[in-house]
C-alpha positions as CSV (number, residue, x, y, z in Angstrom):
1,M,19.8,7.6,1.5
2,T,17.8,9.5,4.1
3,L,16.8,12.2,1.6
4,A,15.7,9.5,-0.9
5,I,13.7,7.7,1.7
6,G,12.0,11.0,2.7
7,L,11.1,11.8,-1.0
8,V,9.7,8.3,-1.4
9,A,7.5,8.8,1.7
10,M,6.2,12.2,0.3
11,V,5.4,10.8,-3.1
12,Y,3.5,7.7,-1.9
13,A,1.7,9.5,0.9
14,T,0.0,11.8,-1.6
15,V,-2.1,8.9,-2.7
16,G,-2.7,7.2,0.7
17,H,0.2,4.7,0.4
18,A,3.1,4.4,2.7
19,G,6.0,3.7,0.4
20,A,7.6,0.4,1.4
21,T,8.2,-0.6,-2.2
22,G,10.3,2.5,-2.6
23,Y,12.1,2.1,0.7
24,I,13.1,-1.4,-0.2
25,A,14.4,-0.3,-3.5
26,V,16.4,2.5,-2.0
27,M,17.8,0.4,0.8
28,T,18.8,-2.3,-1.6
29,L,20.6,0.2,-3.8
30,F,22.6,1.4,-0.8
31,G,23.6,-2.2,0.1
32,L,21.6,-2.9,3.3
33,S,21.2,-6.6,4.1
34,A,17.9,-8.3,3.2
35,E,17.5,-9.4,6.8
36,S,17.3,-5.8,8.0
37,I,15.5,-4.3,5.0
38,R,12.1,-6.0,5.6
39,P,11.6,-5.0,9.2
40,V,12.9,-1.5,8.7
41,A,10.6,-1.0,5.7
42,L,7.6,-2.3,7.8
43,I,8.4,0.1,10.6
44,L,8.7,3.1,8.2
45,N,5.5,1.9,6.5
46,V,3.6,2.1,9.8
47,V,4.9,5.6,10.6
48,V,4.0,7.0,7.2
49,G,0.7,5.0,7.1
50,V,-0.4,6.4,10.5
51,I,0.4,10.0,9.5
52,T,-1.3,9.6,6.2
53,A,-4.4,8.0,7.7
54,V,-4.6,10.9,10.2
55,Q,-4.4,13.5,7.5
56,F,-7.0,12.0,5.3
57,S,-9.2,11.3,8.3
58,S,-8.9,14.9,9.5
59,A,-10.0,16.1,6.1
60,G,-13.1,14.0,6.5
61,Y,-12.4,11.2,4.0
62,L,-12.2,8.2,6.2
63,R,-15.3,5.9,6.3
64,T,-15.4,3.1,8.8
65,Q,-18.1,1.3,6.9
66,L,-15.7,1.0,4.0
67,I,-12.5,-0.1,5.8
68,L,-14.0,-2.5,8.4
69,P,-15.3,-5.1,5.9
70,L,-12.0,-5.0,4.0
71,I,-10.0,-5.5,7.2
72,C,-12.2,-8.3,8.4
73,G,-11.6,-10.2,5.2
74,S,-8.0,-9.4,4.6
75,I,-6.2,-10.2,7.9
76,P,-7.0,-13.9,8.1
77,A,-6.6,-14.4,4.3
78,A,-3.2,-12.7,4.4
79,L,-2.1,-15.1,7.1
80,V,-3.2,-18.0,5.0
81,G,-1.4,-16.7,1.9
82,G,1.7,-16.2,4.0
83,W,1.6,-19.9,5.1
84,L,1.3,-21.1,1.5
85,T,4.1,-21.1,-1.1
86,P,6.4,-18.1,-1.3
87,P,6.1,-15.6,-4.1
88,V,7.1,-17.0,-7.5
89,P,8.3,-15.0,-10.6
90,V,5.3,-15.9,-12.7
91,L,2.8,-14.6,-10.1
92,E,4.9,-11.4,-9.6
93,M,5.0,-10.9,-13.4
94,I,1.2,-11.2,-13.7
95,V,0.5,-9.0,-10.7
96,G,3.0,-6.3,-12.0
97,C,1.3,-6.3,-15.4
98,V,-2.1,-6.0,-13.9
99,L,-1.0,-3.0,-11.8
100,I,0.4,-1.3,-14.9
101,L,-2.8,-1.9,-16.8
102,S,-4.8,-0.6,-13.8
103,A,-2.7,2.5,-13.8
104,V,-3.4,3.2,-17.4
105,R,-7.2,2.7,-16.8
106,I,-7.2,5.0,-13.8
107,G,-5.1,7.6,-15.5
108,Y,-7.2,7.9,-18.6
109,N,-10.7,6.9,-17.5
110,K,-12.4,10.1,-16.2
111,D,-15.5,8.2,-15.2
112,L,-14.0,6.6,-12.1
113,Q,-15.6,9.0,-9.7
114,G,-17.1,6.6,-7.2
115,N,-20.3,6.8,-5.2
116,S,-21.1,8.0,-1.7
117,M,-20.7,5.4,1.0
118,N,-24.1,6.6,2.4
119,R,-25.6,4.5,-0.4
120,Q,-23.7,1.4,0.5
121,S,-25.9,-1.7,0.7
122,G,-25.5,-5.0,2.3
123,S,-24.5,-6.6,-1.0
124,V,-21.7,-4.0,-1.3
125,R,-20.5,-4.7,2.2
126,A,-20.4,-8.4,1.4
127,T,-18.5,-7.6,-1.8
128,L,-16.0,-5.6,0.2
129,V,-15.4,-8.5,2.6
130,M,-14.8,-10.8,-0.3
131,A,-12.5,-8.3,-1.9
132,G,-10.6,-8.1,1.4
133,V,-10.3,-11.9,1.4
134,F,-9.0,-11.9,-2.2
135,L,-6.6,-9.0,-1.7
136,G,-5.4,-10.4,1.6
137,L,-4.7,-13.8,0.1
138,L,-2.9,-12.2,-2.9
139,S,-1.0,-10.0,-0.5
140,G,0.2,-13.1,1.4
141,L,1.1,-15.0,-1.7
142,T,3.1,-12.3,-3.4
143,G,4.5,-10.6,-0.3
144,V,2.9,-7.3,-1.4
145,G,1.2,-5.5,1.4
146,G,-2.1,-4.7,-0.4
147,G,-2.3,-1.0,-0.9
148,V,-1.4,-1.2,-4.6
149,F,-4.1,-3.8,-5.1
150,L,-6.8,-2.1,-2.9
151,T,-6.7,1.3,-4.5
152,P,-7.4,0.2,-8.2
153,A,-9.9,-2.4,-6.9
154,L,-12.0,0.2,-5.0
155,L,-11.8,2.7,-7.9
156,A,-12.9,0.0,-10.3
157,M,-15.8,-1.0,-7.9
158,R,-16.8,2.7,-7.7
159,V,-17.8,2.4,-4.1
160,A,-16.2,5.7,-3.0
161,P,-14.6,8.9,-4.3
162,V,-10.9,8.9,-4.9
163,K,-9.9,10.6,-1.7
164,Q,-12.0,8.2,0.4
165,V,-10.2,5.4,-1.4
166,A,-6.8,7.0,-0.5
167,A,-7.9,7.2,3.2
168,T,-9.0,3.6,3.2
169,S,-5.8,2.4,1.6
170,A,-3.7,4.2,4.3
171,V,-5.6,2.4,7.1
172,F,-5.5,-0.9,5.2
173,I,-1.7,-0.6,4.8
174,V,-1.1,0.2,8.5
175,V,-3.1,-2.9,9.6
176,N,-1.3,-5.2,7.2
177,S,2.1,-3.7,8.0
178,I,1.6,-4.2,11.7
179,A,0.4,-7.8,11.1
180,G,3.5,-8.4,9.0
181,L,5.8,-7.0,11.6
182,V,4.2,-9.0,14.4
183,G,4.5,-12.2,12.3
184,W,8.2,-11.4,11.6
185,M,8.9,-11.0,15.3
186,S,6.9,-14.1,16.3
187,A,9.4,-16.1,14.3
188,G,12.1,-15.2,16.8
189,N,13.5,-12.2,15.0
190,T,14.6,-9.0,16.8
191,L,14.0,-5.5,15.5
192,P,17.1,-3.8,14.0
193,G,18.1,-0.4,15.1
194,I,16.8,2.5,13.0
195,A,18.6,5.8,12.6
196,P,16.5,8.6,14.0
197,G,17.2,10.5,10.8
198,L,15.2,8.0,8.8
199,L,12.2,8.3,11.1
200,V,12.3,12.1,10.8
201,A,12.7,11.9,7.0
202,V,9.6,9.6,6.5
203,G,7.7,11.6,9.1
204,V,8.2,14.9,7.4
205,G,7.8,13.4,3.9
206,G,4.7,11.5,4.9
207,F,3.2,14.6,6.5
208,V,3.9,16.9,3.5
209,G,2.7,14.3,1.0
210,S,-0.5,13.3,2.8
211,R,-1.3,17.0,3.5
212,L,-1.0,17.7,-0.2
213,G,-3.2,14.7,-1.1
214,A,-5.8,15.3,1.5
215,F,-6.2,19.0,1.3
216,H,-4.8,20.4,-1.9
217,L,-4.7,18.0,-4.8
218,T,-7.8,17.8,-7.0
219,P,-9.4,14.4,-7.5
220,Q,-8.3,14.4,-11.1
221,L,-4.7,15.2,-10.1
222,L,-4.8,12.6,-7.3
223,R,-5.9,9.9,-9.8
224,G,-2.9,10.8,-11.9
225,C,-0.6,10.4,-8.9
226,I,-2.2,7.1,-8.1
227,A,-1.6,5.9,-11.7
228,C,2.1,6.9,-11.4
229,V,2.5,5.1,-8.1
230,L,0.9,1.9,-9.5
231,V,3.2,2.0,-12.5
232,L,6.2,2.3,-10.2
233,A,5.0,-0.7,-8.1
234,G,4.1,-2.7,-11.2
235,V,7.5,-2.1,-12.9
236,K,9.3,-3.0,-9.6
237,L,7.4,-6.4,-9.5
238,V,8.1,-7.1,-13.1
239,F,11.8,-6.4,-12.8
240,H,12.0,-8.4,-9.6
241,A,10.3,-11.4,-11.3
242,M,12.7,-11.2,-14.2
243,W,16.0,-10.4,-12.5
244,G,15.5,-10.7,-8.8
245,S,17.9,-13.1,-7.1
246,G,15.5,-13.9,-4.3
247,V,12.1,-13.2,-2.9
248,L,11.8,-10.1,-0.7
249,P,8.4,-9.4,0.8
250,V,7.1,-5.9,0.0
251,Y,4.5,-4.0,2.0
252,V,3.3,-1.0,-0.1
């Protein structure tokens, strides 16, 4: 299981994601209890997300004027979404199909290059806040952390190049994962123990993957990787909607 978790971290980190969808799938296959899977996935998500954010930031791709409006909108909306109804199969099915279609568009549309954030206007910032609200609400309703929604949304809006989008997604995921973990503990739950080997595995995998994504992969190849990750997340949601026995929050 440790090796599989590390590989998941490496693959997802190349595109600015932290990999919780993959962690949950692996831990479920290995028979871990649902009560322990969620907090463990969140903790691993934070570890990989921080490493990924640092790598993309050190490469010069993090833009505070891009991430701050999104965070301001997403945090309160995610709380509201979490207080509403739990995820339902129909919503998960729709979201999964949207992610798969977004992956196809990103993978085959070579025009999704994005613009420099230096040209960002007030109207664009307002749009980012509203996007954060929508994505945060959707995140809370579906139990999906938001990275798989944010990446295709920013690419479709063309507000930033693909590597800036990856850097933004990493920070966005860290913030949402910490919020989810705090909310989980505020309900009176205690953190389960985590094998040090898992932390080492995701740390190494996250470092290698994010290093590749930030410094070595071309934007074209990175778009292809993003498309693959979105397909994996979309298929996971569709299968969960069709055959899942219960609702398990996922923070990608």
